[in-house]
C-alpha positions as CSV (number, residue, x, y, z in Angstrom):
1,M,-20.8,-38.0,126.9
2,S,-23.1,-37.6,124.0
3,Q,-25.6,-34.8,124.0
4,P,-29.3,-35.6,124.4
5,P,-31.4,-35.3,121.2
6,R,-32.3,-31.6,120.7
7,G,-35.9,-30.7,121.4
8,L,-36.8,-33.6,123.7
9,G,-36.7,-31.7,127.0
10,K,-35.5,-33.0,130.3
11,G,-38.7,-34.8,131.2
12,L,-38.8,-36.7,127.9
13,S,-35.1,-37.6,128.0
14,A,-35.6,-39.1,131.5
15,I,-38.4,-41.3,130.1
16,L,-36.8,-42.4,126.9
17,G,-33.2,-42.3,128.0
18,N,-30.5,-42.1,125.4
19,V,-32.3,-43.4,122.4
20,P,-29.8,-44.9,119.9
21,D,-30.5,-44.7,116.2
22,A,-32.1,-48.0,115.0
23,D,-31.2,-47.6,111.4
24,E,-28.7,-50.5,111.4
25,L,-31.5,-52.8,112.5
26,R,-34.0,-51.7,109.9
27,K,-34.8,-54.2,107.3
28,P,-34.8,-53.3,103.6
29,A,-38.0,-53.5,101.6
30,V,-37.3,-56.1,98.8
31,D,-38.5,-55.5,95.3
32,N,-37.4,-58.2,92.8
33,A,-38.0,-58.1,89.1
34,A,-38.9,-61.2,87.1
35,G,-36.3,-63.3,85.3
36,N,-35.9,-64.3,81.6
37,T,-38.4,-66.1,79.5
38,A,-38.0,-69.4,77.6
39,A,-40.3,-71.7,75.6
40,R,-42.9,-74.0,77.1
41,P,-46.2,-75.0,75.4
42,G,-49.5,-74.6,77.3
43,R,-53.1,-75.8,77.0
44,S,-56.3,-73.9,76.3
45,A,-59.4,-74.1,78.4
46,A,-63.0,-73.5,77.3
47,D,-63.3,-70.2,79.2
48,V,-59.6,-69.1,79.2
49,L,-57.3,-67.8,76.5
50,M,-53.7,-68.9,76.2
51,L,-51.7,-65.6,75.8
52,P,-48.1,-65.2,74.9
53,L,-46.2,-63.5,77.8
54,G,-44.7,-61.1,75.3
55,E,-48.2,-59.7,74.6
56,I,-48.9,-59.0,78.3
57,E,-47.7,-55.9,80.1
58,P,-47.7,-55.3,83.9
59,N,-50.5,-53.4,85.6
60,P,-49.5,-49.7,86.1
61,Y,-52.1,-49.5,88.9
62,Q,-50.6,-52.5,90.8
63,P,-51.0,-51.8,94.5
64,R,-48.3,-54.2,95.6
65,Q,-45.0,-52.5,95.6
66,T,-42.8,-55.4,96.8
67,F,-42.5,-59.0,95.7
68,D,-40.7,-61.5,98.0
69,R,-38.0,-63.3,96.0
70,E,-38.3,-66.5,98.0
71,E,-42.0,-66.7,97.5
72,L,-41.5,-66.0,93.7
73,D,-38.9,-68.7,93.5
74,G,-41.2,-71.2,95.2
75,L,-44.1,-70.3,93.0
76,A,-41.9,-70.5,89.9
77,A,-40.7,-74.0,90.9
78,S,-44.4,-75.1,91.4
79,I,-45.4,-73.7,88.0
80,K,-42.5,-75.6,86.3
81,T,-43.8,-78.8,87.8
82,L,-47.6,-78.4,87.7
83,G,-48.2,-75.4,85.4
84,L,-50.2,-72.3,86.3
85,I,-53.3,-73.6,87.9
86,S,-55.1,-70.2,88.6
87,P,-55.2,-68.0,85.4
88,I,-54.4,-64.3,85.6
89,T,-57.0,-61.7,84.6
90,V,-56.2,-59.1,81.9
91,R,-57.9,-56.5,79.7
92,R,-57.4,-56.1,76.0
93,L,-55.6,-52.9,75.0
94,A,-55.3,-53.6,71.3
95,A,-54.8,-56.5,69.0
96,D,-52.2,-58.8,70.5
97,K,-51.7,-56.5,73.5
98,Y,-53.0,-57.1,77.0
99,Q,-52.6,-55.5,80.4
100,I,-52.8,-57.3,83.8
101,I,-55.7,-56.6,86.0
102,S,-54.8,-59.1,88.7
103,G,-52.1,-61.8,89.0
104,E,-48.9,-59.9,88.5
105,R,-47.1,-62.2,91.0
106,R,-48.2,-65.3,89.1
107,F,-47.1,-63.5,85.8
108,R,-43.6,-62.8,87.2
109,A,-43.3,-66.4,88.5
110,C,-44.3,-67.7,85.0
111,Q,-41.6,-65.6,83.5
112,M,-39.1,-67.1,86.0
113,A,-40.4,-70.6,85.2
114,G,-39.7,-70.1,81.5
115,L,-43.2,-70.1,80.2
116,T,-44.0,-68.4,76.9
117,E,-47.8,-68.7,77.2
118,I,-50.1,-68.5,80.2
119,P,-53.8,-68.9,80.7
120,A,-55.7,-65.7,81.3
121,Y,-59.3,-64.4,81.6
122,V,-59.9,-61.4,79.4
123,R,-62.2,-58.7,80.8
124,E,-63.5,-55.4,79.5
125,A,-62.5,-52.5,81.8
126,D,-61.6,-48.8,81.5
127,D,-58.8,-47.3,83.5
128,Q,-61.0,-46.6,86.5
129,G,-62.7,-50.0,86.4
130,M,-59.3,-51.6,86.1
131,L,-57.9,-49.7,89.0
132,E,-60.8,-50.7,91.2
133,M,-60.6,-54.3,90.2
134,A,-56.9,-54.5,90.7
135,I,-56.9,-52.8,94.1
136,V,-60.0,-54.7,95.5
137,E,-58.7,-58.0,94.2
138,N,-55.3,-57.5,95.9
139,I,-56.8,-56.3,99.1
140,Q,-59.2,-59.3,99.2
141,R,-56.2,-61.7,98.9
142,A,-55.1,-60.3,102.3
143,N,-51.5,-60.5,101.3
144,L,-50.5,-56.8,101.3
145,D,-48.6,-55.2,104.1
146,P,-50.5,-52.6,106.2
147,I,-49.0,-49.6,104.4
148,E,-49.8,-51.1,100.9
149,V,-53.4,-51.6,102.1
150,A,-53.6,-48.0,103.3
151,L,-52.1,-46.7,100.1
152,S,-54.6,-48.8,98.1
153,Y,-57.4,-47.3,100.1
154,Q,-56.1,-43.8,99.4
155,R,-55.8,-44.5,95.7
156,L,-59.4,-45.8,95.5
157,M,-60.5,-42.6,97.1
158,D,-58.3,-40.2,95.1
159,E,-58.4,-41.8,91.6
160,C,-61.9,-43.3,91.6
161,N,-63.5,-40.4,93.5
162,L,-64.9,-42.6,96.3
163,T,-65.8,-41.5,99.8
164,Q,-64.8,-43.6,102.7
165,E,-68.4,-45.0,103.0
166,A,-68.5,-46.0,99.3
167,M,-65.0,-47.6,99.5
168,A,-66.1,-49.5,102.7
169,D,-69.1,-50.8,100.9
170,R,-67.0,-52.1,97.9
171,L,-64.6,-53.8,100.3
172,G,-67.2,-55.2,102.7
173,K,-65.6,-53.4,105.6
174,S,-66.8,-50.9,108.2
175,R,-66.1,-47.2,107.7
176,S,-64.2,-47.1,111.0
177,S,-61.9,-50.0,109.8
178,V,-61.2,-48.1,106.6
179,A,-60.5,-44.8,108.5
180,N,-58.2,-46.5,111.0
181,Q,-56.2,-48.1,108.1
182,L,-55.8,-44.7,106.4
183,R,-54.6,-43.1,109.6
184,L,-51.4,-45.2,109.2
185,L,-50.3,-42.9,106.4
186,R,-50.0,-40.1,108.9
187,L,-47.0,-41.8,110.5
188,P,-43.5,-40.6,109.6
189,V,-41.8,-42.3,106.7
190,K,-39.4,-44.2,108.9
191,V,-42.2,-45.6,111.0
192,Q,-44.2,-46.5,107.9
193,H,-41.1,-48.4,106.6
194,D,-40.8,-50.4,109.9
195,L,-44.5,-51.3,109.8
196,K,-44.2,-52.3,106.2
197,V,-41.3,-54.7,106.8
198,G,-42.8,-56.1,110.0
199,Q,-40.5,-54.7,112.6
200,I,-43.4,-53.1,114.4
201,S,-47.0,-54.3,114.4
202,V,-50.2,-52.4,113.5
203,G,-50.8,-52.4,117.3
204,H,-47.6,-50.5,117.8
205,A,-48.5,-48.1,115.0
206,K,-51.9,-47.3,116.6
207,V,-50.2,-46.4,119.8
208,L,-47.7,-44.2,118.1
209,L,-50.6,-42.4,116.4
210,G,-51.5,-41.2,119.9
211,V,-48.4,-39.1,119.9
212,E,-48.5,-36.0,117.7
213,D,-44.8,-35.1,117.5
214,P,-43.2,-37.0,114.6
215,D,-39.7,-36.9,116.1
216,I,-41.0,-38.6,119.3
217,Q,-42.9,-41.1,117.2
218,V,-39.7,-42.1,115.4
219,K,-37.7,-42.3,118.7
220,L,-40.4,-44.5,120.3
221,C,-40.3,-46.7,117.2
222,D,-36.5,-47.0,117.6
223,L,-37.1,-48.1,121.2
224,V,-39.5,-50.8,120.0
225,I,-37.0,-52.1,117.5
226,K,-33.9,-51.9,119.8
227,N,-35.6,-53.2,123.0
228,G,-38.3,-55.4,121.6
229,L,-41.1,-53.6,123.4
230,N,-44.5,-55.1,123.1
231,V,-47.6,-53.0,122.6
232,R,-48.4,-52.8,126.3
233,Q,-44.9,-51.6,127.1
234,L,-45.1,-49.0,124.4
235,E,-48.4,-47.8,125.8
236,Q,-46.7,-47.3,129.1
237,K,-43.9,-45.3,127.5
238,V,-46.5,-43.1,125.7
239,A,-48.5,-42.6,128.9
240,A,-45.4,-41.5,130.8
241,I,-44.5,-39.0,128.0
242,Q,-48.0,-37.6,128.0
243,A,-48.0,-37.3,131.8
244,A,-44.7,-35.4,131.5
245,G,-46.4,-33.0,129.0
246,A,-44.2,-34.0,126.2
247,G,-46.5,-36.1,124.0
248,S,-49.9,-35.3,122.5
249,G,-50.6,-31.6,122.4
250,T,-47.0,-30.4,122.1
251,V,-44.8,-28.8,119.5
252,S,-41.5,-30.2,118.4
253,A,-39.5,-28.0,120.7
254,G,-41.1,-29.6,123.7
255,K,-43.1,-26.6,124.6
256,K,-46.8,-26.9,125.5
257,V,-49.3,-25.6,122.9
258,G,-50.7,-22.3,123.9
259,E,-54.2,-22.0,125.4
260,V,-56.8,-21.8,122.6
261,P,-58.5,-18.4,122.7
262,Q,-62.3,-18.2,123.1
263,V,-62.6,-16.8,119.5
264,H,-61.1,-20.1,118.2
265,K,-63.6,-22.1,120.2
266,D,-66.4,-19.9,118.8
267,L,-65.2,-20.6,115.3
268,C,-65.2,-24.4,115.9
269,R,-68.7,-24.2,117.3
270,E,-70.0,-22.2,114.3
271,V,-68.3,-24.4,111.7
272,A,-69.6,-27.5,113.5
273,K,-73.2,-26.5,112.5
274,Y,-72.4,-27.6,109.0
275,F,-70.3,-30.7,109.6
276,K,-71.0,-34.0,111.3
277,G,-67.4,-35.0,111.8
278,E,-64.8,-33.8,114.3
279,I,-63.5,-30.2,114.1
280,S,-60.4,-29.3,115.9
281,V,-58.1,-26.3,116.2
282,K,-54.4,-26.4,117.3
283,R,-52.6,-23.2,118.2
284,K,-48.9,-22.6,118.9
285,P,-47.7,-20.0,121.3
286,N,-46.8,-17.6,118.5
287,G,-50.5,-17.6,117.4
288,K,-50.0,-19.8,114.3
289,G,-52.0,-23.1,114.0
290,T,-54.3,-25.3,112.1
291,L,-58.0,-25.8,111.8
292,T,-59.0,-29.4,110.9
293,I,-62.5,-30.2,109.5
294,N,-63.5,-33.9,109.0
295,F,-66.4,-34.2,106.6
296,S,-68.3,-37.3,105.5
297,S,-69.6,-36.3,102.1
298,D,-69.5,-33.8,99.3
299,S,-72.9,-32.5,100.3
300,E,-71.5,-31.3,103.6
301,I,-68.9,-29.2,101.7
302,G,-71.6,-27.9,99.4
303,G,-73.8,-26.9,102.2
304,F,-71.0,-25.1,103.9
305,L,-70.0,-23.3,100.7
306,D,-73.6,-22.2,100.2
307,A,-73.6,-20.8,103.8
308,L,-70.4,-18.9,103.2
309,K,-71.8,-17.3,100.0
310,K,-74.9,-16.2,101.9
């Protein structure tokens, strides 16, 4: 008889059972490059330039990481018949050299269709402006998977120095919607992959975020894939695990987190004077732990730093 997974504990093993590895059912994330080019003349429009494909380079800030081969084949076939109806958008890097801002999927399909020239809008943009336009345009097309969207949000924040509030304004979304999307990046890599390729839903992912142990998150994800659990059934599994003391608030060995000493609570209370967001402390039985501070602006950090200096 096979041994139960190490670190789950008897209570958790009883709830999850013998969880088999779901790797053989996991779908690959497809990334297909474009094909060869061939000659085909194009037409100019009053507000659009016809640019040789050889003068256009891909967007290094492209948020989309995967391009479905079937979709590209279908688009290429349509372009062969009707031409490219919607121009791509580029920026000029130098004489006879352009870089894609948006439309890389159309660009690849044009290569596959054998075009040598394509219609393109030419815009002025620096690196930051290009990154913002590329990410926002891709997100607004609502064609990215949930992890690509979350990574795009994170890039906007990191590389364009945007707060969650500023990013939400640019995207026309609520701050809570942005925050919930970013939380998906806290999931283990395996779970992110399964969400990316559609083997679990965003609803499943949100439930898994309620469990802090990454190993248990992966095992629950395996159960969803193996047994086809819906979101409600997964919630019931998580509730059973938490009732058994093996979910949120545990360490990987299945032991309960030690009681937080009063001095830690006092620290949180003092720090909370300077921050509007949630402040939490997690302590392991050996005394080690983490203090998490959620802040909403640079001014909060500045005020806290001033208080420390005083």
